C-alpha positions in Angstrom: -8.7 15.9 106.4 -11.6 13.6 107.4 -14.9 14.1 109.2 -16.4 11.3 111.2 -19.4 10.5 113.4 -19.7 7.7 115.9 -22.0 6.6 118.6 -22.0 4.2 121.5 -24.4 2.2 119.3 -22.5 2.2 116.0 -19.7 3.8 113.9 -20.9 6.2 111.3 -19.2 7.3 108.1 -15.7 8.6 107.7 -15.9 11.4 105.2 -12.9 12.6 103.2 -12.7 16.4 102.9 -11.2 17.4 99.6 -10.7 21.1 100.7 -10.8 23.1 103.8 -14.0 23.0 105.8 -16.3 26.0 105.5 -19.7 26.6 107.1 -21.4 25.7 103.8 -19.4 22.5 103.3 -20.1 21.6 106.9 -23.8 22.2 106.3 -23.7 19.6 103.4 -22.0 17.1 105.7 -24.6 17.6 108.4 -27.5 17.2 105.9 -26.0 14.4 103.8 -24.4 12.3 106.5 -25.2 13.3 110.1 -28.9 13.4 109.6 -29.2 10.0 108.1 -26.8 8.4 110.7 -28.8 9.9 113.6 -32.2 8.9 112.1 -31.1 5.3 111.6 -28.9 4.7 114.7 -31.0 6.9 117.0 -34.4 6.6 115.5 -35.8 7.0 119.1 -34.7 10.7 118.9 -32.5 10.2 122.0 -29.2 10.6 120.2 -26.9 13.4 121.1 -24.6 15.1 118.7 -21.4 16.6 120.0 -19.0 18.8 118.1 -16.2 21.2 119.1 -16.5 24.9 118.4 -14.4 25.0 115.3 -15.4 28.0 113.1 -17.4 26.0 110.5 -19.2 24.1 113.3 -20.3 27.4 114.9 -21.2 29.1 111.6 -24.7 30.6 111.2 -25.8 28.1 108.6 -24.7 25.1 110.7 -26.2 26.5 113.9 -29.5 27.2 112.1 -29.6 23.7 110.6 -29.0 22.1 114.0 -31.7 24.2 115.5 -34.1 23.2 112.7 -33.4 19.5 113.4 -33.5 19.7 117.2 -36.6 17.4 117.2 -34.5 14.7 115.5 -31.6 14.6 118.0 -30.1 16.6 120.7 -27.2 19.0 120.0 -24.9 18.8 123.0 -23.1 22.1 123.4 -19.5 22.0 124.6 -17.8 25.0 126.2 -15.6 27.0 123.7 -12.0 25.8 123.4 -12.6 22.5 125.2 -11.4 19.8 122.8 -10.0 17.7 125.6 -13.6 17.1 126.7 -14.5 15.7 123.3 -14.4 11.9 123.2 -13.6 11.9 119.5 -10.1 13.0 120.3 -9.5 9.7 122.1 -11.0 7.7 119.2 -8.8 9.6 116.7 -5.7 8.7 118.8 -6.7 5.0 118.6 -7.3 5.3 114.9 -4.0 7.0 114.2 -2.1 4.2 116.2 -3.9 1.6 114.2 -2.9 3.3 111.0 0.7 3.7 112.1 0.9 -0.1 112.8 -0.1 -1.0 109.2 2.4 -2.7 107.0 3.7 -2.0 104.4 4.3 1.7 105.2 1.8 4.1 103.6 3.3 6.0 100.7 0.5 8.1 99.1 -2.4 10.1 100.4 -4.8 7.5 98.9 -2.9 4.8 100.9 -3.5 6.9 104.0 -7.2 7.4 103.3 -7.7 3.7 102.6 -5.9 2.8 105.9 -8.0 5.3 107.8 -11.2 3.9 106.4 -10.2 0.3 106.9 -9.2 1.0 110.5 -12.3 3.0 111.1 -14.5 0.1 109.9 -12.7 -2.3 112.2 -13.7 -0.4 115.4 -16.4 -2.1 117.3 -19.5 -0.2 118.3 -19.4 1.1 121.9 
């Protein structure tokens, strides 16, 4: 599984998740990757962070962290169970199609990760 962040201004990191995502693991992602991305790409404080309502995203520790950093960026709340409203789903579809077109065919999980990261880096901002 991977976690990603993107903006109309720039593409952020694509993070490989070695195990299932928990609230504590998600908190580390937010603090290690999201915060630096938002502070660089949206240094004006006008960036908006959107996520779905997956259990780790709605965990107490993640919710508290987002509240504590509300002056750094806006946390845009989506209605529960509304992934079709999340633009990242469209981006992931494009990413998967790009990976499927790769040649030679992917044979290992590391091949898949490399193809995902390469395709992710090829996306233009906006």
